N, C-alpha and C positions, 0 to 999 in steps of 0.2 A: 504279337501273335497270340490269338485266343483260341484255345481248343478245349472242348469238353468231352471227357471220356466217361463211359458208363459200362459197368459190368454187373450182371446179375449172377450171383453165386449161390447155388443151392447147398447149404450146409446144415448140419444137425443143430437143433435148438438146444440151448443151454440156459438153465434158470439161475446160474451163478455168475451173472454179469457183474463186473467190478466197476465202481464209480470212477476208477482211475484208468480205465481201458484206453481212453484217448491219449493220456500221458504215456502209457506203456507202448502204444503203437508209435508215437512220436520218437520215444527213446529207441525202440527197436529199428525204426527206419534209419536213425542216425548211427546205430551200431552196424547196420548193414552197409551204410555208406563208408564206414571207417576202415573197411578192408577192400582189397582188390576183388572185384566181382566180375563174373562172366555174365554178360547181358547181350543176347543175340549172338552175333558173330564177333563181338569185341569184348575186351576186358577193360573195365572201368578202372581208373586210378583211384587210390585212396583219397577220400574227400572229407573236408571239414564238416562238422555237424550243421544241420539247418537250425536256424534260430526260431524259437517259438514266438509267433507274432499274433496277438489276439485279433488284429485287424483282418486276419485271413481265416478266422473261424466263422464259417458261413453255415446256414441251415443245412442239415444233412440230407434233407429230402426236398423235392420240388425243383422246378427249373430256376436257375440263377443266372442273371446277366452278370458275368464276371467283371466287365469293364465298369458297369454301373455300381456294382458292389464295392469295387476297389475305390471308386471316386467317393462314394458315401462314407467309406471308412477312412478317408484321407490317406490312403496308401498310394504313394507316388509310383505307380506301376510302370515298369518297362516291359515285363513279360509275366504271364501267369498261366498256370495249368491247374485244372481240377480233376481229381479222380473220384468217381462216385461208385460206391460198392453197396450192394444189397444182398444180405445173406450171412456174412461172417458173424459168428456168435461172440468172438472175443478178439483181442488184439493179435494173438498168435495166428488165428485163422485169417484175419485181415492182412497181416504181413505176408503170409504165404501167397495170397491172391495178388498182392502188390508185386512181390518178387517174380511171380510167374507171368504176369500180364502187363505190368507197368514199370518194369525195372528201368526202362529208358527215361521215364519221367523223374523218378526219385534219385537216379544216378546222373542226372544232367548237372554238370558243374556250374552252370550259370545261376541256378537257383540258390538263394541263401536264406530264405525265410519259409516257414511252414505254419499251417493252422490245421488242426484236426477236430472234427465234430462227429458226434454219434448220437443216434436215437434207436435203441434196441439193436436191430441188425442192419440199420442203414448208417453209412459212413460217408463223410466227405473229407478228402485230403486236398488241401490247396497249397501249392508251392509257387513262390514268386520271386522275382528279382526287381528291386526298386530302381528308379532312375538314379544315375550318379548325382550325388547331392551337391558337391562343391568342386571348386577348381583345385587340382593337385599341383604341387610344385614340380620342378623338373625331376626326372627319374632318380638321379643321384641324391637329390635332397630328400625325396621320399624314402629312398633306400637307407639313408642315414637315420631317419626316424625309426624305420624297422629295426635297424641294428641296435639303437638305444633301447628299444622296448624288449628285444630279445636278450640283451645283456642284463636288463633288470630281471627278466624271468630266470636267467641262468644263475643269478646271484643267490638263489635260495633253493633248497631241496624241493623236488617236485615229483609227483606221481603222474606218469604218462600211461594211462590205461592200467595194466597189471604190472608195469615195470617202474621201479623206483629209481630216481636219480639223485645223486648228491649235487650240491651246488658246484658250478663249473666256472672256470676263469672266463673273463669277458672275451668276446671275439673282436678281431681287428678288421677294419674295413680294408678290402682288397680291390683295387680298381680293375684288375684283370678279371676277377670273378664277377664284378659288377657289370663289366662289358658283356661277358658271356650270358649273364642272367638277363640283362636288358634285351640282348639279341634274341634269346629264346622267347621272352615275353612278347616282343614285337612279332615274331614269327607266328606264335599262337594267335595273336589278335588279327594279323593280316591274312592268315591262312585259315582262320576259324577252326581251330582244334584245341584240345586240352589234353596234353600227354607229356610225359617226360621224354618220349622218343620224338625227335623232330621229323618233319616230313621228308627230310633228306636221309633219314635212318640213323642220325647221330643220337647217342645217349648222353646224359649229363657229363660223365667223365670225358667223353670224346670232345665235347664242346669246350670244356675247361682246358684240356690239354692243347687243343687247336688254338685257343686264345693265348696260350703261353704260360699257364699255371703249372708249376712243377711239384705241387703237393702230392703226397703218397695216398692220402685218404680224401675222398670227395663224397658229397651228398647234395640232394636238391629237394626243395619244397616248392610246390606251385599252388596257385590259388586263382580264382576267377570271380568276377562280380563285385568284389569289395572295393569301396571307394575311399578308403583311408588306411594308413599304416596300422592304426590301432585295431581296426576290424580284421585286417589280414592276420596280425599276430594273435589276436584273441582266437580266431578260427583255428590257427595252427596249434595253439596251446591246448585247445579242446579236442584235438584229433591225436590219438595215441602215437601213430607213426610219425606224424609231423613234429609232435612234441618231443619225441625221442631224438630227432635230428637236432632240434633246438638245444637240447640238454646234453648232447654228446660231448664229453670232455676231450675226445680225440680231435675235435675240430678247433682250429685256432683262427681261421680266416673266414670272412664272409663278404659277399657282394650281392646286392639286390637291385632289381630293376623292374619296371612295369611297362606295358605296351597297351595302347588303346586303338580301337577301330570301331566306329559306330555301326558298321555293317556286320560285325561279328555277333555271335549269340550273346556272349557275356559282356561285351563292351570294353572290359578292362581285364588284363591278365597280369599276374605277378609271378616272379621267379626269385627264389633265394638260393644261391649256390654257396656251399660250405666246403672248406678245404682244411687239411691238416698236414703238417710237415713231419 
């Protein structure tokens, strides 16, 4: 799906433009994504940061054929969107326009990469999702890879946003939680949505209880668009709220599963369910 968006914003001129405005805008968009946001009539879930990809940095002005540009940059595109702004004098002004008019683009969970370019008051923000790169193992096998990576992360102190965590004991694989996690991932893929609340109204704790898990404390991380266990865990570690779940010493059990559907927006969805007794 290729769409090109354009907005002309009349904003006051500033002569103090910074060389790092593009980086500031990218970081600000990721900070915006890291918290639950109201966008239109819906609230977006907390999202991992978009990865800076130089292949998505396109000229900030002029007409651009996105498909051709992605092919020339050797970016294996599954979906791409471009936001073009004319007027914002700095990253803060550009972010406000993005939040006001293009929140649905930058809060779309399927996108995992971003490129930002700027020339004076002209900006181009490109977000994209690559094609799935390789064949994944079965859901449980990939889930065990996620578990191993998370336990390596828990083995050392970590800062999750503004919150510091001490090293925590390793999590134990729980087949019941894995079943609940895979079921939710398949539901997101098959029904094309991205949310902790299922289309049947169930929340994470409900699904874990219905699956037969008896733990007193539960939590859940979800992700979309990532085609490997490493990318999923790296995205969660970079997201303060997801990272806090990974480092929570109150959790002792975990199960992970993914679901795919080529007709869905993101193609692949992941769920990690955490429990503590």
